[in-house]
N, C-alpha and C positions, 0 to 999 in steps of 0.2 A: 729426309735429305738435310744434312748439316749445313751445307753452303748454298747461298743464293746466287752468287756471282763469281765470275772468273775474269781476270784481267791479264793481258799479255803485253810484253814489250814487242816491238816490231822487228828491228834489224838484229839478225843473229839469234832470234828466238822463233818467230814465225817465218821470217824470210832471210835470205842471204843475198849478197851482191853478185850479180852475174859476172862470172869469170871472163866471159866473152867480151862484155862491155868494158871491164877493167883493162883487158888486154888491148882492145881497140883504142882506148884513150891513150894508153902508154905508147903504143906503136905510132899513133897519129902525131902526138905531140913530139915524140923523138924524131920523127921524120922532118918536122918543121924546124925543130931547134938544133938538130944535129948532135944531141948529147943525151945521155940516159935521163929518164924522168924518175925522180924519187919523190914520193909524197908521204912522208911520215906525219903522224898526228899533229905535231907542233907546227909543221909547215902549213898544213891545211887550216889550222886555227889562225895563223897569220894571214892567210889568204881570205878567210872569212872576215877578219877584222878590216882588211883593206876593202873588200867588197861592200862592207857596211857603210863605208865612207862617213863615219861619225854618227850614224844613226843609232839611237839607244836600242831600239827594237829593229832587227834586220828586216822582218816582214810580218805582216798581220793578215794578209790575204794572198790568193794565188797570183794576182798581178804583181804585187810587191816581190813575191818569191821568185817569179820568173825573171824579173829585172835584176834581182840580186844575183842569181846564178849566171846571167849573161855577164855581169860585171866580174863575178868570180872567175869565170873562164878567161876573160880578158886579162885580169891580173895574173892568172896562172901563166898565160903565154908570155906576157911581158917579163915575168920573173924568170922564165926559161930562155930569155933572150930573143924571142920571136918578135920581129919588127914589121914584117910584110903582111898586109891584108889581115891585121889583127882583129878588127871588128867582125869581118866575114868569117874568119876561122873560129873566133869565140862563139859566134852564132851557130856554126856547124856543130861544135862540141855541145852546146846547149841543146840543140834539137835532137842530137843523137843520144844524149846521156840523161837529160832531165825527164824523169817519169816516162821513159821509153824503153821498157823491157830491162830496166837496170836492176830489178830485184826478182828473185825466184823463190817460190815456196819450198820449204823443206818437205821431204817426201811424206811425212806423217801429218803435216799441218791440217789438211782438209779432213782427214779421218778424226782427228782430235776435236776440231771445231764442230764437226757434225755430231759427235758423241755428246758434247756439252749442250749443244743447241737442242737436240732431241729430248734431253732431260730437263729442259726448261730453265737452264742457267741464264742469267743476264750476263752479257759479255761485252767487254770493252778493250780498247787498246790504249796504252799509256806510253808515250814515246817522246824522247828529247829530239824534237824535230819540228817541221814546218807545217803550214796549212795544207800541204798536199798529202798529209797523212791518210785521210779518208780516200782521196783520189787514187793513191797507190794501191790501197786495198780493193778499190773498185776494179782497177786494171787487172788485178790478180784473181778476180772473181770471188773474193771472200768477204767483201764488205757487208754482204747480206747477213752474216752471222753476228754482226756487232751493232749494239745500240748506241755506243758512244766512242768517240775518238778524241782523246785528250792529248793535245800537242803542246809542248813546252812554250813555243813561240806565241801561242794564243792565250795560254794561262799566265805567262809572265814569270814562270819559275820552272826549273828543271829538276829531275831526280838527282839526289834523294830528298829534296825539299818536301816537307809535308804538304805544302800548298798544292802540288800537282797531283799527289795521291788523293787528297781530300776532294779536289775538283772532280776527279774520276769517280769517286764514291758518290758524290752528290749527283753526278750525271745519271747514275743508275738507281739512286735512292736506296743505297745499301750501306751497311756498316763494315768497317774493316774486318771485324770478327766473323762476318758472314761471307768473306771473300777470299779467293785464292789469287795469288799473283806469281808470275814467272818472268825472270829477266836473266840476261847473260852476263850482267855486271854484278859482282859481289856487293858493292856499296849500294846499288840500287835495289837489289833483292833485300838486303839488310834494312834499308830505309823503310821499305814497305812492312817488313816484319816488326820493326819497332813501333809502328802505328797499330799493329794488331792483326794484319793480314797473315794468313798461312802462306808464306812466301818461299818460293823455290828458286835456286840458282840453276840454270841449265848449262851444263858443261858437256858438250858432245864428245870431248876427248876422254871422258870417263875417269877423271882423276879422283872423283869421289869427294866425300865430305858431308857434314850434316846438312840436311835440307837441300841436297844437290841431286839433280836428276840428269840422265844422259840423253833422254829423248822425251818429247812431249807426251808420248804414250805412257810414260811413267805416271803422269797425272791421272790417267784413267784408273790405273791400278791403285793409286792412293785413295781416290774418292770411293772406289768400290770397297776397299778395306775399311774405310771410315763408316760407310753406310751399311756394311755387313753383307755386300754382294760378293759373289764368287769366292766365298770363304770355304 
């Protein structure tokens, strides 16, 4: 077996955001504000900065993270012009949306994790996210497959910084050349590849490209071709 470890990004790689939860948030906030809710990336980043309230690190544990997102939803409501019962409504959004069925596994996720687990691969998750990374995987029933959860907020660096990839490698005691990585962002897949990972970009729209896969099951075909199985 050529490889010893495989690492995955979380969002839009192993999981995706629940359409039901996204719709509930939109409809609920619009009912309170009386206007359409638009949350482009730039606006979300502004809300994150507001919720940080000047803190260099937004959160380093689950308690910090929970308080952060309560503030996030409060600033979201204030920005949408909601002025009545803001604290109570922000708390409702938090309880309904924070680690409460907000993510769903892609259909092939468990099959692929089971495949690599049975073959003795060391497995980890590398994500630009918060301390709840492991908790979300536990909720989805797949934390058992992983020996490490490398979150940017705990490492102090996000992808594609070498710091976060090296922290993940150290957590499993492997080298980049012994490891596979898959991510849905080109720059983050490229960052891992530059360090020596065999790194794939997952693009479920199937637009193609070098080192691009359209499903996690493509990883099985790749390692079997490398190891000479199923040829």
